[in-house]
N, C-alpha and C positions, 0 to 999 in steps of 0.2 A: 555585606552578608545576604541581603536579598537577591542580588546577582547570582551568587553561589547557589542558593537554593533554586532559583529559576533554572539554572543550569542543570542542577540535580534532577529536578522534576522533569526537564525535557529529555534528560539521559535515561530515566526510568520510562517515559513514555516510548522512546526510541526502542528500547530494550524489550518492552512488551510487544512492540509493533513487528520487529524482526525477530520473533519467538524462534528460538532454535528449533524447537520441535516441529514448527510449521516448515522452515526450511528443510529440515532432515526429511520430513515426510514428502515434501514436493519434490525433492531430489530422488528419494526412494521411488515414488510414483514415475517420475520421468524415467528412471532407469529401467523399470518394468515395461513402460510404454513405447520405448525406443523400437524394440524388434517388433512388437505387435502392430504398430500404427505409427511409423515415423512422421507422417503429416501431422497428425494430432500432437505428437511429442514436440514437433517444431512449433506449433501454435501455443503450446504449454510454455515453452521456453520463453517466446515473446511475451506472454502474459506475466510470467514470473520476473522477467527483466522489467517490465513496465511497472509492476507493483514495488519492486525493491528500488528501482530508479526514483519512484516518487517518495517512499518513505525515508529514503536517505538523502533527499534534497538538503542542500545547506540550510535552508530555512528551518528544517525540522530537526537539525542536529545540534546539540548543545554547542553554544558559542559560535554557530555557524551564522551566516547571513543570508537573508532571503533573497531571491531572485529579484533583480531590479533595485538592490540596495536597500530595501526596506528595513533589513535588520531583525533583530529579536522582536518577537510579537507580530510579526507580519501575518497577513491574511492571505487566503488563497482562494480562488473562485470555488464555489460549491461544485460546479461542473468537473473541476479537477479532483476533488475528493470522491466525487460518484465514479469517475473513471478509475481511481485507484480501488475502490470497493469492487468494481466489476472485474478488474484484473485479479484481485484476490479471489473472488468467487468463481472465477474461470479455472484457476488453479485447482481450488477445492473441489470443483465439479468433476475433474479428472480423477482426483482420489475417491470420491464418493458416488460418482455417477448417478443413477436414478434415485439414490437416496438423499440427495441434496437438491431441494427444489426452492430456489431463493429467487425473488424478483425485487428489482429496484425501480420504483416509479417516482417520478418528480414532475413538478411543474417546468417546463423549458424555460420560462422566463427566470426562474430561481437559479439557474445554472451560473449567472454572473454574481450572485450574492456572495460577498467576501465573508469568510468563516476562518477560524484558527485552523492551522494545518493539522491533519490527522484527527479532526474532530469525530468524523464517523467511524474511525478505526477503533 
């Protein structure tokens, strides 16, 4: 029963991570950006892909296994979490432009500290 609850909790976390509104808004922004600034649109696609790749890693999906075989409850380096946050913010900056002013600062030594996946999300 606890395994089922853990899977359900992970599913909910994933559902909130890949929020349909976020994806819809990102794609709509991308559609508008393509004719105006193809180079910037290409960068946005890369950032969106990086973010989705990270949030959908097997370690983060219910019943999935972690990279390296660590299984459920695996930890990821804080640096990976920060990279996902930066990718998310890059996508949102396209949508909000100057209205979004976010900065991520951390001690470089902390990048290797293991944390639960999607902790910062």
